N, C-alpha and C positions, 0 to 999 in steps of 0.2 A: 320298757321305758326309755326313753331318750331325752338327749340335754342339748340344748342350742348354746354354744361358746360363741363368746365375743372375745377375741384375743386381738389387742391393741400394741404391736411392737415399735421399734423405733422408727421404722421405714416403712411398715404398711399396716392396714387394719383387716383382720379376717375374722370370718364367721365360719363355723362348722356344726355338724350334728354328731354327738357322741352317743353311742348306743350302750346297752347294760351288758354287753361282751366288751367293752372297751374299742370296738372298732369305730372309725371315724369314717363318715362320708359328707357329701354335699358341701364341699369346701370353697368358700369364694372370698376372694382377695382383692383388694384395692390399695395400689401404692399411696404412701403418705410420707414423702420425704421432707424430711427438716430443711431449713434454709439456714445459710450463715451469712448473714449480712457484713459481717467483720469477723476478722479472727479471734476465734474462742467464743463467739455466740451462736448460739443453736437455738432456732425458734421454730415453731410450727403454727399452723393455721388451726386453732381449735374448734371454729366452725365447721372447716372442712373436715375434721376428724369425725365430729358428730354425725354431718351428714353420710360420711363412710360407712360408720359403724351402723346406722340405720339401713342403709342400702344393702351390705351384704347380711345384715341379720335378716332381713325382708326376703333376701335371695335365698339364703338358706333355709327358711322355712318354707317358702313357696315350693322349693325342691323336695324336702326333706320332711316337713312338720307334718302334724302338729307335735309339740314337745311338752315334756312335765315341767321343766323348769329351764332356766337361764343360769349360765355361769359366765363371769367375766375374769380374765386374766389381762395383766398391763404392764407395760415399761413403768418403773417406779422412779419416783423423784421428779418427774416433770411435772408442770405446775400449770393451772388455769386459775385465773379469777374472772369471776362474771357479776352481772348485774342480777340480783335476786329476781326482780319483776320483770324484766324482759328476757332473761336468760342468754344476753348478749356479752361475749368475753368483753371485758376492757381495754386489753392490749394482746399482745402476742402471747402464746403459748410458750413457756420456758422450757426446752428440753433439759434433761438430766444431765446431758454434757456441757452445757451451757457453763461458761466460766467467768461472766460478767460479775459475780459477786465476790470474786476471789478477796479483793481489798477489804471488802466489809468481814470477811470470816477472818481475817488476820487482824484486824483492828480489834475485834469483839474477844479475841484471845486474851487481851489484856485485862478484859472486865471478866475472865474466868470462863467464857464460853466458847465451846468447840464446836465449830461448826463446819461440815465440808461442804463446798460449793455445789455438788451434786445432788444435796438434799433440797429439799423444797423451802424450809425456813427462810433463808436469805433471798430466795427466789420471790417469795409473797411479798416480803418487804420492798424489793425493788419495785415490784408492780405498784404497789401502794405509792410509794414515794412518787413515781410517775403519773399515776392516773388518779390518785385519790389520796393528795398530800396531807389533808386535814383529816382524814379517816371520818368523812361524814357520810359517805354514800352506803346504801346497804347492798353490801357484795358477798358474793361464795367464794370460798376457795376449796379448790379439789384436787387431788392427783387424778391420774386419767381413770381410774376406776370410778370415782366419784363423779367425773364428768360424763363418764359412758352410762352410769347408773342415772343420772339427772335425764340424760338425752332418752334412754329407754322407757323411763316412768313419766314423761312428759313433763318434767320439771316438779315431780312429786316427793322424790327422794333427794335427800341430800347427805350421803353416808360414804362413809369408807370401810374398810376393814382393818382388822389389827396388824396384819401383815404389812399393808401398806403405811399404816399410820406410824410403824416402828421404825419406818426409815426416812421418816421427814425432819427428823431433829427436833421436833416440837413436843414430844411427848416426856413425862416424868422417868427417872429410873427403872420404876416397876412398871411402866407402860400403861398404869390404871388412869390417866388423867391427861389432858393437855397442861404443859408447864407455864404457870402464870409468868413464871421469871424470864422464859424465854420470849413469850408474847410481848411482856413489858419492855425487854430489852430492843426489840424489833418492831414496836408500836403496831402490833397485827390485834384487832379487834376480836376477842373471844366467839362472838356472835356470827361472824364469817366461818368459822370451822364445822366441818361435819362430824355428824354422831358417828362414833365408832361402834361398829356392829362385829358380829361373829363373822370367821370366814365361810362358815356353813351355817345356814339357816335363812328361812324366808324372810326378806326384809321388805317385799312388796312387790306390785305388778309392773311388768313391762307393757304399759298401756299403750304404748306408741307401735306395738308389735301385733300383729294378726293375733287374735286367742287371747292375746294379755297374759302370757306364761309368767309364773312368778320366779323373781330374780332371788336366787338361793345360793349361790356361790361367788365369793370375791375374792382373789388373792393377787398379790404382786408376782412378776413373771417367775422370779427364780423360786419362790415359796411355792408356786403352782407346779414348776417342772420337780422341785424335791418330792411332792405328793404324787404326781404323775409317773414317777420311777418307784414309787412304793416305799419311799424311805420315811417309814412312820414310826420307826423302834430307835432307841438310844444308840447312835454309834454308826447309823446307817448314812450313808454320803452320796452325792451326786456331783458331778460338775458338768456344766453345760458350757460348751465350748464352741463359740461362734465368732463374731468380731472380736470380743474380748472372751474371757471365761470368767464363771463364779462358781465356787466350790462352797456347797451348803453342807450341813451337818445337822442331824436332829439331836437334840440333846435331852427332851423330855420336860419334866415339869420343872427342872430349876434354871433359873436365869444364870447366865454368866456372870461373874463376880465384878468384871470390868464394867466400865459405863460406856466409853466412846470407842475404846480400841484395846485389844489383849497385847500381852508382851510378843505373841506370834505374829501380830498384825491383823488379825481377825476382827469383824464386828459382830455384836449380838445383835440377833434378828426375833421376831416372832415368827414361827415357821407356819402354823395356824392358831386360830381361836375357835373353840366348840363351846358351846353352853357357858360361855361366860370365862371359860379356863385356857390360859395362853399355854402352847406348848412352844418351846424355845429351841433356839438353833443359834448356830454362828455362819459367818459367810466370809469368804477368802477371795480376794479379787486379782486377775491378771488383766491389765489394761489394754494389752494387745495379744490378740491369739491369732485368728484367721487374718487380721489385717496384716501381718508378715506374709501370708500365702497371696493375698492380693498385691503386696508390694513386689514379689517375684513376678506374678502377671502383669501388672499395670505399669510399673515404673522399670523394673530391669527388662522386662520382656522375654525371661527365658523358660516361662510355661506360658501355653495359650489359653488355658481355663484350670480353675482351681484343683479339679479331680487329676490333672495332669502330674500334679506333685507327688502323688503316690508312684504314677508310673515311672517318674524319672527317677524319683529316690530309690527304686528296686535294683537300678541298673549297679548299684554299689552295695556291698555287704555292710559297710559301716562308713562314717563320714570322712575317713582317711586323716583323722586329727583335727578337723575343721570345726570350731565351735561357733555358733551364733547365738547371742542374747537377744531377746525378742522384746526390747526396751523401746519400741519406737515412740511411745509416749509415756516413756519413764517405767519405772518399777513400781507395781502395788504390793500387795501381800508377799513376803513378811517385810520388805525392806522401807517400801513408800518412799522411793527416791524419785520425784518428779524431774530431777535433772539428768538420770541415765538415759541414755542412748543406746539404740540398737548397735551391736558389735558384731563384727566377724571376725574370727581369730583361727591362727593356725594355717593359713593358708601357703601352699608350696607350689611350685612349677607343675606339680602333678595334680593339684586340686581341680576338677572341673565341676561341669553343671550338676551331675549326680550328688556329688558330695556336697556343695551348697545348698540344693535342694533338701538333701538328707539333714543337713546340721541344723536348717529351719525348722523343720519339722520336730527333730529331737530337742531343740531348744525349747519348743513350746512345750513338749512333753517334760522337760525337765523343771519348766516354770509350773505345770501342773503337779508334779511331785512335791513343788516348794509349798504349794497351797496346801497338800495333804499335811506335810510335817507341820506347817504352821497350825493349821486346825487342830493336829492332834497335842500340840503344845498348850493350845488356849482351851481346849474342851478337857483336858487330863484323860483322854482316853484313846483306845486304840481303834484305827478305821481299818477293819481287816481287808476288805473289798471297795471298789469304786463302780459307781454305776456314771454312765456317761450318754449325754443327748447333744442336741447342736450342731451345726454343719459340720464341724470337723470330725464327728463321730463317724462320718462315711468314708473317712481316710484309712485305709488299713495301716499302712505305715506309721501313722501318727498313732493310732490307738495302740499298736503293738509297742511303739517306743514308749508311751504313757504306762503301759504295765513293765516295761524293763526301768523306768527309770523309777518308778514307785515301789517297784517289787511286790505289787499288788495284781489279783485277778481282776480286769475290768470286764463290766458287763454293758454290753450296748443296748441302748434303749430301742424297742421295737418301732418306735416312730421317731423322725428327726427331732420334732421339738416337742418336748413333753408337757409344755406349759397348757396347750389347749385341753389336753387329757386330764391335768390335775384339777383346772378349772371345774370341768365337768364331775370329776369325783367330788369334789366340794359341795357342788350342787345336788348331785345324787346322794348324798348322805343326807341332805336336808330334806329330801322328799322320799327316803326310805329305799330307794335303789340299794344302798348298803346302810347297815346298822350301825356301823363302828369304823373309826379309822383303821384299826387293826385289820380289818378286814382287805384294806387297801394293798397290803404287804402281800397277801395270797394272790392277787391280780398280776403281779410283775410276772413278765415272761420275756426276758432278753433275747435279741435277736442272735447273739453270740456272747460266748464267754471267752475272753482272750488270756491266757497266762502268761506270766514272764518267761522269757525265753534266754535271756543274757543279762548280765549286769552293766550298767552303764556306769560310767565314772562320775560320780557325784562330787568328789572333791575337786577335780579338773574343771567341774560346772562352777563350782563356788570361785574358783580363780577367775575364771571368765566373767561371774557377775561382778566380782571387784573392780575388773578392768572397765566394764560398761558403766560402774557407778560413779556419780558426781561429776559427770562430764560438763554441766551447764551450773557452776556452784550456787549460783543465786537461786536457782529453782530448787537444787538440791536442798536448800535451806529452809524452804517450805515446809511447814508440817501442818496437816489437819488435825 
């Protein structure tokens, strides 16, 4: 059996064929860069996204089809609103990084609502206020999975899966329904919301594609990555380290007791839904990870390409007392300080290019260890090992530092981005390639397993974080 996966990220849309041995072939990618018309605003062309999804999907099918099913993986929180009759977006797509609704989020806190600006809830309200202030039009809302499923089905499907719905800030505490209180506060008509379906299960035909294969798997990118790395048992965890980083832990049947955010700074998520049953998880967030390596390359000019950061860092055995706190966009889990800023400490006359580069990689690794500790606090369980994918999983110095900072073995994903594989596994479960999610654990075969080699100074790290915190007090006072 083979599965077509359409994987829509923040900067590109990709399609690939995934086979029952988990090999990935016939990969086609199109750029889909968001725009930023003003600071803090992040928009994308939803029509171009739909056209790109169709283009790469048809190209992959022409090269490697036919397939037994289609899986969809997507950037989460990004929001599209379109006219139900015409299928045309009513305004720009709002990217998950878009911050135009920060003021709305803060105002609504006084009424007892806790929204984060990266979630869909306030983005929908903003689009409606601009393009349908009277709430009279027949409109559809969708996150990117919804928009892609609508596109591939020729407008026949208006659905989202439980993983995407769980991070919209529109659901009830137990994730069983859309919240009437939230809809009322934001003046969002319930009729424009999609039907919530299982993450694995046939929901309809992709009639816009040759052969009209069944759409059978839907998942947000981080949950897809969790499944793609075989984390289907309680306590299994992965971290995806790209521009930012997300650590996700599978918790099983029990929903975390906290609503919006736990004491450790993590968020509850639905890891996947099958047969109407939710499997729960928690997520910890690092706001800037690979961004810091890009800073070394593009702004400081001390490396020519990202991979060179490993080569330069190996020229010194340790950072020589240089510490870097990767807070270029503030601190996420566990501290959630939007006013923190990147900080370079401990420089001496002997500090050189290798020490600075190593300190950046080790700083990102320390932040990864922070996420692990926060997740253990909120989950109430130990995370014995950590699986890793994303662009930085290809950097040996970083991965070793992550093992050293967390004092855990690190297993490196055999594919750089596990989202495509995860969406395929969900679709494969629906059409019988695999019978039960437990089987996915046995498919895991890491590219390498990295053991800790030394103990990094976590106490000194926390001192460095204290120095970085609160640099812009007004921003540090904001909490979502």
